[in-house]
N, CA, C, O and CB atoms as a CASP TS submission, in Angstrom:
PFRMAT TS
TARGET T0000
AUTHOR 0000-0000-0000
METHOD Language model
MODEL 1
PARENT N/A
ATOM      1  N   MET     1     -12.241 -41.226   1.218  1.00  0.00           N
ATOM      2  CA  MET     1     -11.542 -40.491   0.952  1.00  0.00           C
ATOM      3  C   MET     1     -10.253 -40.977   0.348  1.00  0.00           C
ATOM      4  O   MET     1      -9.637 -42.027   0.533  1.00  0.00           O
ATOM      5  CB  MET     1     -11.508 -39.857   1.877  1.00  0.00           C
ATOM      6  N   LYS     2      -9.914 -39.572  -0.699  1.00  0.00           N
ATOM      7  CA  LYS     2      -8.723 -39.513  -1.865  1.00  0.00           C
ATOM      8  C   LYS     2      -7.609 -39.743  -0.869  1.00  0.00           C
ATOM      9  O   LYS     2      -7.727 -39.410   0.311  1.00  0.00           O
ATOM     10  CB  LYS     2      -8.526 -37.907  -2.868  1.00  0.00           C
ATOM     11  N   VAL     3      -6.245 -40.468  -1.491  1.00  0.00           N
ATOM     12  CA  VAL     3      -5.066 -40.641  -0.888  1.00  0.00           C
ATOM     13  C   VAL     3      -4.604 -39.115  -1.678  1.00  0.00           C
ATOM     14  O   VAL     3      -4.849 -38.245  -0.843  1.00  0.00           O
ATOM     15  CB  VAL     3      -4.188 -42.271  -1.212  1.00  0.00           C
ATOM     16  N   PHE     4      -4.291 -38.753  -2.380  1.00  0.00           N
ATOM     17  CA  PHE     4      -3.933 -37.615  -3.085  1.00  0.00           C
ATOM     18  C   PHE     4      -4.634 -36.277  -3.035  1.00  0.00           C
ATOM     19  O   PHE     4      -4.854 -36.166  -1.828  1.00  0.00           O
ATOM     20  CB  PHE     4      -3.934 -37.969  -4.256  1.00  0.00           C
ATOM     21  N   SER     5      -4.939 -35.594  -3.401  1.00  0.00           N
ATOM     22  CA  SER     5      -6.141 -34.479  -4.112  1.00  0.00           C
ATOM     23  C   SER     5      -5.564 -33.149  -4.189  1.00  0.00           C
ATOM     24  O   SER     5      -4.655 -33.025  -3.369  1.00  0.00           O
ATOM     25  CB  SER     5      -7.637 -34.271  -3.168  1.00  0.00           C
ATOM     26  N   ILE     6      -5.812 -31.924  -5.016  1.00  0.00           N
ATOM     27  CA  ILE     6      -5.345 -30.569  -4.649  1.00  0.00           C
ATOM     28  C   ILE     6      -6.587 -30.070  -4.071  1.00  0.00           C
ATOM     29  O   ILE     6      -7.787 -30.252  -4.277  1.00  0.00           O
ATOM     30  CB  ILE     6      -4.757 -29.647  -5.869  1.00  0.00           C
ATOM     31  N   ALA     7      -6.006 -29.503  -3.423  1.00  0.00           N
ATOM     32  CA  ALA     7      -7.061 -27.905  -2.851  1.00  0.00           C
ATOM     33  C   ALA     7      -7.169 -26.798  -2.992  1.00  0.00           C
ATOM     34  O   ALA     7      -5.980 -26.557  -3.205  1.00  0.00           O
ATOM     35  CB  ALA     7      -7.103 -27.473  -1.869  1.00  0.00           C
ATOM     36  N   ARG     8      -7.730 -25.695  -3.064  1.00  0.00           N
ATOM     37  CA  ARG     8      -7.859 -24.539  -3.534  1.00  0.00           C
ATOM     38  C   ARG     8      -7.929 -23.197  -2.199  1.00  0.00           C
ATOM     39  O   ARG     8      -8.965 -22.601  -1.904  1.00  0.00           O
ATOM     40  CB  ARG     8      -9.161 -24.727  -4.469  1.00  0.00           C
ATOM     41  N   ASN     9      -7.321 -23.090  -1.911  1.00  0.00           N
ATOM     42  CA  ASN     9      -8.147 -21.549  -0.508  1.00  0.00           C
ATOM     43  C   ASN     9      -7.688 -20.417  -1.114  1.00  0.00           C
ATOM     44  O   ASN     9      -6.661 -20.453  -1.792  1.00  0.00           O
ATOM     45  CB  ASN     9      -7.393 -21.370   1.574  1.00  0.00           C
ATOM     46  N   THR    10      -8.474 -19.168  -0.919  1.00  0.00           N
ATOM     47  CA  THR    10      -8.217 -17.890  -1.169  1.00  0.00           C
ATOM     48  C   THR    10      -8.762 -17.074   0.120  1.00  0.00           C
ATOM     49  O   THR    10      -9.793 -17.007   0.789  1.00  0.00           O
ATOM     50  CB  THR    10      -8.856 -17.492  -2.537  1.00  0.00           C
ATOM     51  N   GLN    11      -7.252 -16.395   0.073  1.00  0.00           N
ATOM     52  CA  GLN    11      -7.179 -15.736   1.441  1.00  0.00           C
ATOM     53  C   GLN    11      -6.971 -14.395   1.084  1.00  0.00           C
ATOM     54  O   GLN    11      -6.498 -14.179  -0.032  1.00  0.00           O
ATOM     55  CB  GLN    11      -6.044 -16.268   2.433  1.00  0.00           C
ATOM     56  N   THR    12      -7.377 -12.956   2.218  1.00  0.00           N
ATOM     57  CA  THR    12      -6.643 -12.156   2.153  1.00  0.00           C
ATOM     58  C   THR    12      -5.131 -11.396   2.704  1.00  0.00           C
ATOM     59  O   THR    12      -4.538 -11.132   3.750  1.00  0.00           O
ATOM     60  CB  THR    12      -7.330 -11.819   2.197  1.00  0.00           C
ATOM     61  N   GLU    13      -5.074 -11.342   2.110  1.00  0.00           N
ATOM     62  CA  GLU    13      -2.775 -11.168   2.243  1.00  0.00           C
ATOM     63  C   GLU    13      -3.017  -9.429   2.094  1.00  0.00           C
ATOM     64  O   GLU    13      -3.925  -8.866   1.483  1.00  0.00           O
ATOM     65  CB  GLU    13      -1.189 -12.189   0.044  1.00  0.00           C
ATOM     66  N   PRO    14      -1.784  -8.751   2.936  1.00  0.00           N
ATOM     67  CA  PRO    14      -1.327  -7.566   2.369  1.00  0.00           C
ATOM     68  C   PRO    14      -0.097  -7.597   1.717  1.00  0.00           C
ATOM     69  O   PRO    14       0.757  -8.450   1.959  1.00  0.00           O
ATOM     70  CB  PRO    14      -1.271  -6.645   3.256  1.00  0.00           C
ATOM     71  N   ARG    15       0.057  -6.523   0.733  1.00  0.00           N
ATOM     72  CA  ARG    15       1.070  -6.591  -0.028  1.00  0.00           C
ATOM     73  C   ARG    15       1.860  -5.516  -0.508  1.00  0.00           C
ATOM     74  O   ARG    15       1.460  -4.401  -0.176  1.00  0.00           O
ATOM     75  CB  ARG    15       0.723  -7.145  -0.867  1.00  0.00           C
ATOM     76  N   TYR    16       2.875  -5.573  -1.203  1.00  0.00           N
ATOM     77  CA  TYR    16       3.392  -3.649  -1.233  1.00  0.00           C
ATOM     78  C   TYR    16       4.047  -4.422  -2.330  1.00  0.00           C
ATOM     79  O   TYR    16       4.124  -5.650  -2.367  1.00  0.00           O
ATOM     80  CB  TYR    16       4.575  -2.457   0.311  1.00  0.00           C
ATOM     81  N   HIS    17       4.558  -3.505  -3.310  1.00  0.00           N
ATOM     82  CA  HIS    17       5.091  -3.403  -4.444  1.00  0.00           C
ATOM     83  C   HIS    17       5.361  -1.572  -4.979  1.00  0.00           C
ATOM     84  O   HIS    17       4.740  -0.509  -4.976  1.00  0.00           O
ATOM     85  CB  HIS    17       4.069  -4.324  -5.353  1.00  0.00           C
ATOM     86  N   ARG    18       6.232  -1.928  -5.247  1.00  0.00           N
ATOM     87  CA  ARG    18       6.930  -0.634  -5.204  1.00  0.00           C
ATOM     88  C   ARG    18       6.402   0.718  -6.713  1.00  0.00           C
ATOM     89  O   ARG    18       7.013   1.787  -6.739  1.00  0.00           O
ATOM     90  CB  ARG    18       8.784  -1.231  -5.311  1.00  0.00           C
ATOM     91  N   ASN    19       5.556   0.504  -7.530  1.00  0.00           N
ATOM     92  CA  ASN    19       4.907   1.265  -8.162  1.00  0.00           C
ATOM     93  C   ASN    19       3.221   1.339  -7.551  1.00  0.00           C
ATOM     94  O   ASN    19       2.344   2.030  -8.069  1.00  0.00           O
ATOM     95  CB  ASN    19       5.151   0.805  -9.570  1.00  0.00           C
ATOM     96  N   MET    20       3.039   0.452  -6.340  1.00  0.00           N
ATOM     97  CA  MET    20       1.293   0.651  -6.408  1.00  0.00           C
ATOM     98  C   MET    20       1.610   0.556  -5.086  1.00  0.00           C
ATOM     99  O   MET    20       0.561   0.405  -4.459  1.00  0.00           O
ATOM    100  CB  MET    20      -0.020  -0.519  -7.221  1.00  0.00           C
ATOM    101  N   GLY    21       2.776   0.578  -4.196  1.00  0.00           N
ATOM    102  CA  GLY    21       2.417   0.770  -2.370  1.00  0.00           C
ATOM    103  C   GLY    21       1.588  -0.144  -1.939  1.00  0.00           C
ATOM    104  O   GLY    21       0.744  -0.688  -2.651  1.00  0.00           O
ATOM    105  N   ARG    22       1.757  -0.353  -0.848  1.00  0.00           N
ATOM    106  CA  ARG    22       0.947  -1.000   0.253  1.00  0.00           C
ATOM    107  C   ARG    22      -0.700  -1.730  -0.302  1.00  0.00           C
ATOM    108  O   ARG    22      -1.642  -0.938  -0.279  1.00  0.00           O
ATOM    109  CB  ARG    22       0.701   0.346   1.455  1.00  0.00           C
ATOM    110  N   LEU    23      -0.849  -2.467  -0.541  1.00  0.00           N
ATOM    111  CA  LEU    23      -2.679  -2.991  -1.084  1.00  0.00           C
ATOM    112  C   LEU    23      -3.045  -4.345  -0.317  1.00  0.00           C
ATOM    113  O   LEU    23      -2.193  -5.000   0.283  1.00  0.00           O
ATOM    114  CB  LEU    23      -2.856  -3.491  -3.138  1.00  0.00           C
ATOM    115  N   THR    24      -4.176  -4.643  -0.380  1.00  0.00           N
ATOM    116  CA  THR    24      -4.694  -5.075   0.607  1.00  0.00           C
ATOM    117  C   THR    24      -5.323  -6.158  -0.767  1.00  0.00           C
ATOM    118  O   THR    24      -6.183  -5.672  -1.501  1.00  0.00           O
ATOM    119  CB  THR    24      -5.617  -3.960   1.743  1.00  0.00           C
ATOM    120  N   THR    25      -4.816  -7.649  -1.037  1.00  0.00           N
ATOM    121  CA  THR    25      -5.055  -8.180  -2.703  1.00  0.00           C
ATOM    122  C   THR    25      -5.390 -10.178  -1.796  1.00  0.00           C
ATOM    123  O   THR    25      -4.917 -10.934  -0.947  1.00  0.00           O
ATOM    124  CB  THR    25      -2.788  -7.854  -4.314  1.00  0.00           C
ATOM    125  N   ARG    26      -6.627 -10.056  -2.910  1.00  0.00           N
ATOM    126  CA  ARG    26      -7.691 -11.914  -2.555  1.00  0.00           C
ATOM    127  C   ARG    26      -6.042 -12.360  -2.813  1.00  0.00           C
ATOM    128  O   ARG    26      -5.501 -11.562  -3.578  1.00  0.00           O
ATOM    129  CB  ARG    26      -9.557 -12.909  -4.275  1.00  0.00           C
ATOM    130  N   VAL    27      -5.308 -13.245  -2.432  1.00  0.00           N
ATOM    131  CA  VAL    27      -4.207 -14.678  -3.047  1.00  0.00           C
ATOM    132  C   VAL    27      -4.665 -16.041  -3.093  1.00  0.00           C
ATOM    133  O   VAL    27      -5.003 -16.607  -2.053  1.00  0.00           O
ATOM    134  CB  VAL    27      -2.883 -14.949  -2.113  1.00  0.00           C
ATOM    135  N   THR    28      -4.697 -16.478  -3.942  1.00  0.00           N
ATOM    136  CA  THR    28      -5.027 -18.020  -4.091  1.00  0.00           C
ATOM    137  C   THR    28      -3.860 -18.998  -4.119  1.00  0.00           C
ATOM    138  O   THR    28      -2.885 -18.960  -4.868  1.00  0.00           O
ATOM    139  CB  THR    28      -5.786 -18.262  -5.397  1.00  0.00           C
ATOM    140  N   THR    29      -4.099 -19.752  -3.302  1.00  0.00           N
ATOM    141  CA  THR    29      -2.991 -20.663  -2.894  1.00  0.00           C
ATOM    142  C   THR    29      -3.071 -22.588  -3.508  1.00  0.00           C
ATOM    143  O   THR    29      -3.164 -23.375  -2.566  1.00  0.00           O
ATOM    144  CB  THR    29      -3.101 -20.518  -1.046  1.00  0.00           C
ATOM    145  N   ILE    30      -3.047 -23.069  -4.563  1.00  0.00           N
ATOM    146  CA  ILE    30      -3.326 -23.702  -5.096  1.00  0.00           C
ATOM    147  C   ILE    30      -2.045 -25.525  -3.770  1.00  0.00           C
ATOM    148  O   ILE    30      -0.896 -25.863  -4.053  1.00  0.00           O
ATOM    149  CB  ILE    30      -3.121 -22.895  -6.886  1.00  0.00           C
ATOM    150  N   LYS    31      -2.707 -26.000  -2.844  1.00  0.00           N
ATOM    151  CA  LYS    31      -1.769 -27.181  -2.527  1.00  0.00           C
ATOM    152  C   LYS    31      -2.207 -28.757  -2.837  1.00  0.00           C
ATOM    153  O   LYS    31      -3.322 -29.252  -2.995  1.00  0.00           O
ATOM    154  CB  LYS    31      -1.504 -27.088  -1.017  1.00  0.00           C
ATOM    155  N   ARG    32      -0.892 -29.336  -2.858  1.00  0.00           N
ATOM    156  CA  ARG    32      -1.284 -30.480  -2.802  1.00  0.00           C
ATOM    157  C   ARG    32      -1.589 -31.311  -1.638  1.00  0.00           C
ATOM    158  O   ARG    32      -0.972 -31.172  -0.583  1.00  0.00           O
ATOM    159  CB  ARG    32      -0.594 -30.935  -3.385  1.00  0.00           C
ATOM    160  N   THR    33      -2.816 -32.444  -1.846  1.00  0.00           N
ATOM    161  CA  THR    33      -2.841 -32.586   0.046  1.00  0.00           C
ATOM    162  C   THR    33      -2.735 -34.354  -0.146  1.00  0.00           C
ATOM    163  O   THR    33      -3.103 -35.079  -1.070  1.00  0.00           O
ATOM    164  CB  THR    33      -4.877 -31.824   1.190  1.00  0.00           C
ATOM    165  N   PHE    34      -2.252 -34.571   0.795  1.00  0.00           N
ATOM    166  CA  PHE    34      -1.737 -36.563   1.547  1.00  0.00           C
ATOM    167  C   PHE    34      -2.811 -36.533   2.478  1.00  0.00           C
ATOM    168  O   PHE    34      -3.063 -35.826   3.454  1.00  0.00           O
ATOM    169  CB  PHE    34       0.229 -36.962   2.708  1.00  0.00           C
ATOM    170  N   LEU    35      -3.340 -37.427   1.953  1.00  0.00           N
ATOM    171  CA  LEU    35      -5.167 -37.738   3.053  1.00  0.00           C
ATOM    172  C   LEU    35      -5.773 -35.942   4.295  1.00  0.00           C
ATOM    173  O   LEU    35      -5.985 -35.730   5.489  1.00  0.00           O
ATOM    174  CB  LEU    35      -4.499 -39.819   5.028  1.00  0.00           C
ATOM    175  N   GLY    36      -5.796 -35.139   2.999  1.00  0.00           N
ATOM    176  CA  GLY    36      -6.581 -34.207   3.722  1.00  0.00           C
ATOM    177  C   GLY    36      -5.286 -32.968   4.473  1.00  0.00           C
ATOM    178  O   GLY    36      -5.400 -31.792   4.819  1.00  0.00           O
ATOM    179  N   MET    37      -4.199 -33.863   4.481  1.00  0.00           N
ATOM    180  CA  MET    37      -3.377 -33.272   5.024  1.00  0.00           C
ATOM    181  C   MET    37      -2.649 -32.437   3.539  1.00  0.00           C
ATOM    182  O   MET    37      -2.647 -32.867   2.386  1.00  0.00           O
ATOM    183  CB  MET    37      -2.528 -34.330   5.985  1.00  0.00           C
ATOM    184  N   PRO    38      -1.980 -30.933   4.139  1.00  0.00           N
ATOM    185  CA  PRO    38      -1.131 -30.191   2.672  1.00  0.00           C
ATOM    186  C   PRO    38       0.108 -30.567   3.308  1.00  0.00           C
ATOM    187  O   PRO    38       0.371 -30.833   4.481  1.00  0.00           O
ATOM    188  CB  PRO    38      -1.272 -28.191   2.216  1.00  0.00           C
ATOM    189  N   TYR    39       1.033 -30.515   1.922  1.00  0.00           N
ATOM    190  CA  TYR    39       2.366 -30.902   2.438  1.00  0.00           C
ATOM    191  C   TYR    39       3.383 -29.856   1.130  1.00  0.00           C
ATOM    192  O   TYR    39       4.591 -29.657   1.257  1.00  0.00           O
ATOM    193  CB  TYR    39       2.594 -33.011   2.395  1.00  0.00           C
ATOM    194  N   GLU    40       2.788 -29.477   0.300  1.00  0.00           N
ATOM    195  CA  GLU    40       3.075 -28.828  -1.167  1.00  0.00           C
ATOM    196  C   GLU    40       2.361 -27.777  -1.579  1.00  0.00           C
ATOM    197  O   GLU    40       1.146 -27.767  -1.781  1.00  0.00           O
ATOM    198  CB  GLU    40       2.882 -29.708  -2.224  1.00  0.00           C
ATOM    199  N   THR    41       3.292 -26.682  -1.735  1.00  0.00           N
ATOM    200  CA  THR    41       2.450 -25.604  -2.586  1.00  0.00           C
ATOM    201  C   THR    41       2.798 -25.561  -4.048  1.00  0.00           C
ATOM    202  O   THR    41       3.940 -25.554  -4.507  1.00  0.00           O
ATOM    203  CB  THR    41       2.681 -24.125  -2.040  1.00  0.00           C
ATOM    204  N   LEU    42       1.118 -25.519  -5.054  1.00  0.00           N
ATOM    205  CA  LEU    42       2.066 -25.510  -6.304  1.00  0.00           C
ATOM    206  C   LEU    42       1.954 -24.720  -7.142  1.00  0.00           C
ATOM    207  O   LEU    42       2.283 -24.749  -8.327  1.00  0.00           O
ATOM    208  CB  LEU    42       2.093 -26.476  -6.999  1.00  0.00           C
ATOM    209  N   HIS    43       1.317 -23.723  -6.339  1.00  0.00           N
ATOM    210  CA  HIS    43       1.086 -22.438  -6.992  1.00  0.00           C
ATOM    211  C   HIS    43       0.485 -21.874  -6.521  1.00  0.00           C
ATOM    212  O   HIS    43      -0.413 -22.449  -5.905  1.00  0.00           O
ATOM    213  CB  HIS    43       0.713 -22.305  -7.992  1.00  0.00           C
ATOM    214  N   LYS    44       0.559 -19.892  -6.455  1.00  0.00           N
ATOM    215  CA  LYS    44       0.378 -19.371  -5.872  1.00  0.00           C
ATOM    216  C   LYS    44      -0.024 -17.661  -6.328  1.00  0.00           C
ATOM    217  O   LYS    44       0.900 -16.881  -6.094  1.00  0.00           O
ATOM    218  CB  LYS    44       1.211 -19.815  -5.237  1.00  0.00           C
ATOM    219  N   TYR    45      -1.330 -17.015  -6.960  1.00  0.00           N
ATOM    220  CA  TYR    45      -1.470 -16.165  -7.590  1.00  0.00           C
ATOM    221  C   TYR    45      -2.466 -15.394  -7.033  1.00  0.00           C
ATOM    222  O   TYR    45      -3.143 -15.581  -6.022  1.00  0.00           O
ATOM    223  CB  TYR    45      -1.570 -16.510  -8.678  1.00  0.00           C
ATOM    224  N   ARG    46      -2.453 -14.185  -8.126  1.00  0.00           N
ATOM    225  CA  ARG    46      -3.279 -13.061  -7.276  1.00  0.00           C
ATOM    226  C   ARG    46      -4.003 -12.681  -8.130  1.00  0.00           C
ATOM    227  O   ARG    46      -3.617 -13.169  -9.192  1.00  0.00           O
ATOM    228  CB  ARG    46      -2.610 -11.860  -6.623  1.00  0.00           C
ATOM    229  N   GLU    47      -5.277 -11.768  -8.334  1.00  0.00           N
ATOM    230  CA  GLU    47      -5.241 -11.185  -9.186  1.00  0.00           C
ATOM    231  C   GLU    47      -5.684  -9.709  -8.936  1.00  0.00           C
ATOM    232  O   GLU    47      -6.344  -9.256  -8.001  1.00  0.00           O
ATOM    233  CB  GLU    47      -5.799 -11.866  -9.987  1.00  0.00           C
ATOM    234  N   THR    48      -4.869  -8.758 -10.573  1.00  0.00           N
ATOM    235  CA  THR    48      -5.203  -7.364 -10.221  1.00  0.00           C
ATOM    236  C   THR    48      -6.638  -6.587 -10.258  1.00  0.00           C
ATOM    237  O   THR    48      -7.610  -7.109 -10.803  1.00  0.00           O
ATOM    238  CB  THR    48      -4.427  -6.692 -11.016  1.00  0.00           C
ATOM    239  N   TYR    49      -6.714  -5.108  -9.547  1.00  0.00           N
ATOM    240  CA  TYR    49      -7.635  -4.540 -10.307  1.00  0.00           C
ATOM    241  C   TYR    49      -8.432  -4.694 -11.435  1.00  0.00           C
ATOM    242  O   TYR    49      -9.663  -4.696 -11.409  1.00  0.00           O
ATOM    243  CB  TYR    49      -7.285  -3.882 -10.474  1.00  0.00           C
ATOM    244  N   HIS    50      -7.683  -4.834 -12.508  1.00  0.00           N
ATOM    245  CA  HIS    50      -7.928  -5.078 -14.219  1.00  0.00           C
ATOM    246  C   HIS    50      -7.887  -6.907 -14.209  1.00  0.00           C
ATOM    247  O   HIS    50      -7.454  -7.233 -15.314  1.00  0.00           O
ATOM    248  CB  HIS    50      -6.265  -4.188 -15.464  1.00  0.00           C
ATOM    249  N   GLY    51      -8.126  -7.925 -13.525  1.00  0.00           N
ATOM    250  CA  GLY    51      -8.808  -8.696 -13.993  1.00  0.00           C
ATOM    251  C   GLY    51      -7.676  -9.761 -14.306  1.00  0.00           C
ATOM    252  O   GLY    51      -7.793 -10.986 -14.306  1.00  0.00           O
ATOM    253  N   LYS    52      -6.461  -8.933 -14.593  1.00  0.00           N
ATOM    254  CA  LYS    52      -5.166  -9.985 -14.649  1.00  0.00           C
ATOM    255  C   LYS    52      -4.938 -10.804 -13.701  1.00  0.00           C
ATOM    256  O   LYS    52      -5.521 -10.510 -12.657  1.00  0.00           O
ATOM    257  CB  LYS    52      -3.945  -9.417 -14.714  1.00  0.00           C
ATOM    258  N   ILE    53      -3.904 -12.314 -13.654  1.00  0.00           N
ATOM    259  CA  ILE    53      -3.740 -13.067 -13.041  1.00  0.00           C
ATOM    260  C   ILE    53      -1.925 -13.495 -13.140  1.00  0.00           C
ATOM    261  O   ILE    53      -1.306 -14.111 -14.008  1.00  0.00           O
ATOM    262  CB  ILE    53      -4.825 -13.920 -13.394  1.00  0.00           C
ATOM    263  N   LYS    54      -1.423 -12.789 -11.704  1.00  0.00           N
ATOM    264  CA  LYS    54       0.116 -12.366 -11.876  1.00  0.00           C
ATOM    265  C   LYS    54       0.536 -13.729 -10.568  1.00  0.00           C
ATOM    266  O   LYS    54      -0.165 -14.289  -9.726  1.00  0.00           O
ATOM    267  CB  LYS    54       0.577 -10.173 -11.354  1.00  0.00           C
ATOM    268  N   ASP    55       1.675 -13.829 -10.859  1.00  0.00           N
ATOM    269  CA  ASP    55       2.331 -14.882  -9.723  1.00  0.00           C
ATOM    270  C   ASP    55       2.536 -13.850  -9.199  1.00  0.00           C
ATOM    271  O   ASP    55       2.702 -12.740  -9.706  1.00  0.00           O
ATOM    272  CB  ASP    55       3.598 -15.974  -9.882  1.00  0.00           C
ATOM    273  N   CYS    56       2.534 -14.412  -7.327  1.00  0.00           N
ATOM    274  CA  CYS    56       2.728 -13.787  -6.546  1.00  0.00           C
ATOM    275  C   CYS    56       4.106 -13.678  -6.037  1.00  0.00           C
ATOM    276  O   CYS    56       4.362 -13.246  -4.913  1.00  0.00           O
ATOM    277  CB  CYS    56       1.957 -14.060  -5.889  1.00  0.00           C
ATOM    278  N   ASP    57       5.238 -14.190  -7.122  1.00  0.00           N
ATOM    279  CA  ASP    57       7.234 -13.475  -6.802  1.00  0.00           C
ATOM    280  C   ASP    57       7.432 -12.927  -7.007  1.00  0.00           C
ATOM    281  O   ASP    57       8.649 -12.745  -6.976  1.00  0.00           O
ATOM    282  CB  ASP    57       8.448 -13.641  -7.064  1.00  0.00           C
ATOM    283  N   ASP    58       6.414 -11.669  -7.603  1.00  0.00           N
ATOM    284  CA  ASP    58       6.708  -9.878  -8.363  1.00  0.00           C
ATOM    285  C   ASP    58       6.669  -9.063  -7.217  1.00  0.00           C
ATOM    286  O   ASP    58       7.462  -8.128  -7.106  1.00  0.00           O
ATOM    287  CB  ASP    58       5.339  -9.122  -9.596  1.00  0.00           C
ATOM    288  N   CYS    59       5.827  -9.317  -6.348  1.00  0.00           N
ATOM    289  CA  CYS    59       5.255  -8.217  -5.671  1.00  0.00           C
ATOM    290  C   CYS    59       6.245  -9.077  -4.091  1.00  0.00           C
ATOM    291  O   CYS    59       6.653 -10.237  -4.141  1.00  0.00           O
ATOM    292  CB  CYS    59       3.043  -8.046  -5.794  1.00  0.00           C
ATOM    293  N   VAL    60       6.415  -8.207  -2.934  1.00  0.00           N
ATOM    294  CA  VAL    60       6.832  -8.232  -1.740  1.00  0.00           C
ATOM    295  C   VAL    60       6.041  -8.194  -0.407  1.00  0.00           C
ATOM    296  O   VAL    60       5.183  -7.311  -0.449  1.00  0.00           O
ATOM    297  CB  VAL    60       7.543  -7.393  -1.781  1.00  0.00           C
ATOM    298  N   LEU    61       6.061  -8.853   0.725  1.00  0.00           N
ATOM    299  CA  LEU    61       5.001  -8.481   1.979  1.00  0.00           C
ATOM    300  C   LEU    61       6.120  -7.039   2.475  1.00  0.00           C
ATOM    301  O   LEU    61       5.487  -6.004   2.686  1.00  0.00           O
ATOM    302  CB  LEU    61       4.740 -10.174   3.556  1.00  0.00           C
ATOM    303  N   SER    62       7.154  -6.971   2.598  1.00  0.00           N
ATOM    304  CA  SER    62       7.805  -5.605   3.174  1.00  0.00           C
ATOM    305  C   SER    62       9.046  -4.499   2.279  1.00  0.00           C
ATOM    306  O   SER    62      10.096  -4.797   1.709  1.00  0.00           O
ATOM    307  CB  SER    62       8.588  -6.183   4.554  1.00  0.00           C
ATOM    308  N   LYS    63       8.489  -3.416   2.443  1.00  0.00           N
ATOM    309  CA  LYS    63       9.614  -2.435   1.638  1.00  0.00           C
ATOM    310  C   LYS    63      11.039  -2.768   1.799  1.00  0.00           C
ATOM    311  O   LYS    63      11.667  -3.469   2.592  1.00  0.00           O
ATOM    312  CB  LYS    63       9.547  -0.925   2.126  1.00  0.00           C
ATOM    313  N   LYS    64      11.218  -2.334   1.199  1.00  0.00           N
ATOM    314  CA  LYS    64      13.383  -3.108   1.424  1.00  0.00           C
ATOM    315  C   LYS    64      13.752  -2.007   0.511  1.00  0.00           C
ATOM    316  O   LYS    64      14.928  -1.845   0.183  1.00  0.00           O
ATOM    317  CB  LYS    64      14.145  -5.345   0.490  1.00  0.00           C
TER
END
């Protein structure tokens, strides 16, 4: 068993963007793990309908 490793997880999350409205998208999270326990999120991104990769900071979960 490795002491430090990188884990990648993809799950479906609801998102809201002012231009697109409410959408459900696949979000990939890259986490650093210590002895199999995740302790730090390195990056969180999603893929658009056109295949572009975007950072998850540009969209929010609720309408403001």
